[in-house]
C-alpha positions in Angstrom: 8.7 -27.5 -9.5 6.8 -30.5 -10.8 7.9 -31.9 -14.2 4.6 -31.2 -16.0 4.8 -27.7 -17.6 2.1 -25.3 -16.6 0.9 -23.2 -19.5 -1.6 -21.1 -17.6 -0.9 -17.3 -17.3 -1.5 -15.7 -13.9 -0.3 -13.1 -11.4 2.1 -14.6 -8.8 3.2 -13.1 -5.5 7.0 -13.1 -5.0 8.5 -12.6 -1.6 11.6 -10.3 -1.6 13.8 -8.8 1.1 11.9 -5.9 2.6 13.0 -2.5 1.2 14.4 -4.1 -2.0 11.1 -4.4 -4.0 12.0 -1.8 -6.6 15.5 -3.2 -7.0 14.1 -6.7 -7.5 11.6 -5.3 -10.1 14.5 -3.7 -12.0 16.7 -6.8 -11.8 13.9 -9.1 -12.9 13.0 -6.8 -15.9 16.6 -6.9 -17.0 16.8 -10.7 -16.6 13.6 -11.1 -18.6 15.0 -9.0 -21.5 18.5 -10.5 -21.5 17.1 -14.0 -21.4 14.4 -13.3 -24.0 11.4 -14.6 -22.1 9.1 -11.7 -22.7 6.6 -14.2 -24.2 6.4 -16.0 -20.8 7.0 -13.3 -18.2 4.7 -10.3 -19.2 4.9 -7.8 -16.3 6.5 -7.1 -13.0 4.8 -4.8 -10.5 5.4 -3.3 -7.1 1.9 -2.5 -5.9 1.8 1.1 -4.5 -0.9 3.6 -3.5 -0.9 7.3 -2.9 -1.3 8.6 0.7 -1.1 12.0 2.2 0.9 12.4 5.4 1.4 15.5 7.5 5.0 16.4 7.9 6.1 19.6 9.6 2.6 20.9 9.5 2.3 20.5 5.7 0.5 17.9 3.6 2.9 15.7 1.6 1.7 13.2 -1.0 3.7 10.0 -0.9 3.5 6.7 -2.7 3.6 3.7 -0.3 3.9 0.0 -1.0 0.7 -1.8 -0.6 2.5 -5.1 0.4 6.0 -4.4 1.7 8.3 -7.3 0.9 6.3 -8.5 -2.1 6.2 -7.9 -5.8 3.8 -9.3 -8.4 4.7 -11.1 -11.6 2.3 -11.8 -14.5 3.7 -14.9 -16.1 3.3 -18.4 -17.4 5.1 -20.8 -15.0 7.6 -23.1 -16.6 10.7 -24.6 -15.2 12.7 -21.9 -17.0 10.6 -18.9 -15.8 10.4 -20.3 -12.3 14.2 -20.6 -12.2 14.7 -17.0 -13.6 12.3 -15.4 -11.0 13.5 -17.6 -8.1 17.2 -16.9 -8.8 16.8 -13.1 -9.1 18.9 -11.4 -6.4 17.0 -10.6 -3.2 14.0 -12.9 -4.1 13.3 -15.4 -1.3 10.6 -17.3 -3.2 7.1 -17.6 -4.6 4.1 -17.5 -2.3 2.0 -20.6 -2.1 2.6 -24.4 -2.0 6.0 -24.2 -0.3 7.4 -22.0 -3.1 8.1 -24.8 -5.5 4.7 -25.0 -7.2 3.6 -21.4 -7.3 -0.1 -20.7 -6.9 -1.5 -17.8 -8.9 -3.5 -15.1 -7.1 -7.2 -15.2 -7.5 -8.7 -12.9 -10.1 -10.8 -11.1 -7.3 -7.6 -10.4 -5.4 -5.9 -8.9 -8.5 -9.0 -6.8 -9.3 -9.2 -5.5 -5.8 -5.5 -4.6 -5.8 -5.7 -2.7 -9.2 -8.7 -0.8 -8.0 -6.8 0.1 -4.8 -3.8 1.3 -6.9 -6.0 3.4 -9.3 -8.3 4.9 -6.7 -8.7 8.6 -7.3 -9.3 9.4 -3.6 -6.3 9.7 -1.4 -6.5 8.5 2.1 -4.9 10.6 4.8 -2.6 8.9 7.2 -3.9 9.9 10.7 -2.6 9.4 14.1 -5.8 10.4 15.8 -8.5 8.1 17.3 -12.2 8.6 18.1 -12.8 9.7 21.7 -9.2 11.1 22.0 -8.8 14.5 23.6 -6.9 17.1 21.4 -6.1 20.7 21.5 -7.1 23.1 18.7 -4.0 25.1 17.6 -5.5 27.1 14.7 -8.6 29.0 13.8 -11.4 30.7 15.8 -11.4 27.9 18.5 -7.6 28.1 19.0 -6.5 26.9 22.5 -9.8 25.1 23.1 -9.7 21.4 23.9 -12.1 18.8 22.5 -12.9 15.2 22.1 -12.8 13.6 18.6 -16.3 12.5 17.6 -15.6 11.4 14.0 -12.7 11.2 11.6 -12.9 11.7 7.8 -9.6 10.5 6.5 -10.5 11.1 2.8 -11.1 14.8 3.4 -8.5 15.2 6.2 -11.1 16.4 8.7 -12.2 15.6 12.3 -15.3 16.5 14.2 -14.7 17.5 17.8 -17.0 18.1 20.6 -15.9 21.3 22.3 -17.3 22.5 25.6 -18.5 26.1 25.3 -20.8 27.8 27.8 -21.5 24.6 29.6 -22.5 22.5 26.6 -20.7 20.4 24.0 -20.7 22.0 20.5 -19.6 20.0 17.4 -16.8 21.6 15.4 -15.3 20.4 12.1 -11.6 21.0 11.7 -8.7 20.1 9.5 -6.1 17.7 10.8 -3.6 20.6 10.6 -5.7 22.6 13.1 -5.3 20.1 16.0 -2.6 18.4 18.0 -2.5 15.6 20.6 -2.6 16.7 24.2 
């Protein structure tokens, strides 16, 4: 880090070992408290978002990391704070400028991430694609096959084109009502 002390507060991206983001967050919070630098390091965050996955035919709400292998730190970079963060177990470095002169994230990036984390709609994780052939396994069209015409991940629905009586008919179904062929 350069000798001149930066006194500008900002959010910085910190690279960690993948899968250890929560452990790094805990360790860093403990180090901040034990070293008494709460006036220079303000917050530590593992960005997550809620998703719905289908497991064993049921919807399960999970929280997933937005940026696996990274945490965010709201801090004023000084030689001491740089050293504290950089030497936290399982931290590999700051993102930007070779890791020695950290570059804060742009405000637009921070705003977009907080909006993504606080969004009230939950996106459904889907394994289906448009124009894919699927089999209907539940409901009045059970055992019919159809081609996916559109996917609505927010509602967990697909529109299929099902061939009935020689013509294609659009049918809206839940993800749980279809399976890949």
